[in-house]
N, C-alpha and C positions, 0 to 999 in steps of 0.2 A: 643516424639512420631515421627515416620517417616512421613514426609509430603513434598510433592513437587507440585508446581503449576507454570505454565508458562503463561504469559499474553503478549498480543501485543496491543500497543496503539500508537496514533499519538502524535506529539509534542504538540498539543493544549491541550491534556489531561495529559501530563507528570507531570505538577505541581500538579495535583489532585491525582495522583497515590498513593503518600505517605499517604494521608488522607484516600483514599479508603481502602488500605491495613490495615491501623491502625484500622479503624472501623470494617472491616471484621474479623480480628484476635481477637479483643477485644470481639466482639459479639459471635464469635464461642467459645472462651475460657470461657466466662461466661456461655454459654449453656452447654458446656462439663463438666465444674467443678460442675455445679448444678446437672446434670444427674448422674454423678459418685461420687458425694459427696467428692470432692477434692478441693484444693485451690492452689494458686500459678500460676506461668507462665506455659503456655502450649507450646509456641513456643520459640525457641532460635535463637538469632541473627537477623540481619536486612536483609530484602530482597535486592536483587541485580538487577540492571538494566543496560542494554547496549544499546547504540544508534545503529540504523539500518540506514546505510548511502546510500545504493544503492538497486536497484530493485532485483538483483539476490540474495543478502543476505536476503532481505525481504521475497522472495519466499521460500528460504531455511528455514527461521525461521517459516513461516506458516506451512510448511510440518512437521517440528520438533514438533511444538505445537500440531497439529492435529493427529500426529502419536504416541504421548506419550502413550495414553491409549491402543492403539493397540498393542504396544510392550509388554504389560503385560496381554494381552488377554481381554481387555475391549472394549466396543463399543464406537467408536469416536463420534457417533451421540448423545450419552447420556452424555459423559464426556467432550466434547469440543463444540465449536460453529460451527462445520463442517456443520450441517444441515442448520444453519442460513446463511452461505455463499452461499449455493445452493438454498435455498428457500426464503431467505429474512426474516428479523426479525426487530421488532421495538427496540429490545434490543441491537442488534449488527449492527454497521455501517461498512459494509464490502466493500463499494464502492472503497475506497482508495486502499485497498489491491488487490481487483480483477482487478483494472485498470492496474496492473503489467502485467497481462496476455493478456488483449485485451481491446480496447475502447468499444467494443460491449459487453453488459452485458451477453447475452446468450453464446457467444463464450468464454468469460472470465470464466464463471462457468464451461463450459465443459473442458477447459484447466486446471482449478483449480482441478477438480475431477481427471483428468488424472495425474496431478503432485502429488497429495496426494497419488496416488496408487503406485508411484515409490518406490523402495527399498531405505531406507536411505543410505545404503552402496554405492549406485550409485553416491553419492555426490550431490552438489546443482545444478543439471541439471534442467533447466526450459526453456520452450518456452515462451519467453516474447511477448508482444503485437505485433501482425502482423507477428509472426514467426521470428522476428528479432534476431540478436545477441545482447548480452548485451553490452552497451557502458558505459565505466567507467566515473565517474563524471569529472575527469580531461580532458578526451577527449571531453565529452559533453560540458564542459565550453568553450573550444576552438572553438567548432562548433557553439555555441551560439553567441560568439563574432564575428566569421567570417560571419555567415549567416545574423546576424542582423546589422553588421557594427558598433558595439558598443565596447567601451573600456573594459567594464565589464558586467557580466551577469545581474547585478541589473539595468543596464541602458536600457535593452531591453524594459521594460514596458513604457519607455518614448517616444517610437516611435509613430508616428501618427497611427491611427487605421488600415489604409490600409497596411502600411509597417509592422506593428506588426502582423496582420493576415497572411500576406505572409511569414514572417519569421517563425512564429509558425508552419504553415502548412509544410514549408520546413524542419524544424527540426524534425517533426513527420515522414515525409517521409524518413528522413535520419536514422531513427531508435531510436530516443529518445522517451521515454515514456512520457505520459501526466504528470504523477507524478514527473518524474525526471526534466522535464522542469519547472514545477511549483515550485519545491523545490529549484532549482538553481537560478531562476530568481525572485522569490517572487510574480509572477503573479498568480492570482486566477486560480485554476484548471479548473473551469467551462469555463473561458475565453480561456484557452489553448485548451480544448476539443472541443469548438465550432469554433475554428479558421477557419477550412476548410469551414464550413457552412457560416460564415460571409464573407469570401473571395468570395464565389460564389454569395452571395446576392449582394455584391458590384459590381461584374462584370456584373450581369444582370441589375443592376440599371444604369450602364454606357453604356449599350447596347453592352457589349463585350461577345462573346461566351466563355463559360468555356472550359478549356482544357480537352481533352478526359480523362475520368477516374478520374477527380479531383472533380467533383460535382455530 
C-alpha cells in the first residue's frame, strides 16, 4: 500500500528511531490485518534516514516535513506537529529546531510560521537567528578556534568561565547559532544560550559597567 512518513529527531534519539519505527509498523500492521482479515507484511523495505549537519538544511527539512500534507490538500495542523511548534506540547520537543530561527522563543515561533508559509519552489531560504546569514560549519569552526584562541573546537569548553562566556557571546554576535556552537564544540546548549547573561553577571560582580547593548 502507498505510505509515506517524514520524521525529524536529534542525535540523542537516533539510536531509538529504529526501535520506534519497528514497534509502530508492527502495531499498525497487526491492527490493519485484523480489521481487513488479511495476513502477511504490510510495509516493504526499510526506512531511510539522513543526517542534518547545518542550520539552513534543518530549516529546509522542517519546512519540507510540515508542508508535505499541504501539498496534497491536507491540514498541516492535523497531520504534522506544526501546532506543537507554535503552541508547545509535552509530546514534541521543538526547542532545538526553533533555536535555528531565534534565541527568543516568541520570535522563533513567528519566524518559523513565516518560513513554513514560503513556497517550496523558493528553495531553502530562511532567516536564521538574529536575521543573520547562515555560516557554514567549516567557517564556523575556524571562527571558534580564532575567537577562543584554541587549536580545535572541542578545546573551547576547557577555557575558564570568564573567557568561555566572552568567546561564546562573541561567536553568537558573529552570526553563529546556539545550536551550531553547541554541536561543533560539544558544550551544553544551555551554557551557550546563557553566555551573555553570565558575562554580564561577572562584569557587575567585578564592578565593571557592561558595554552598551550587551546586557
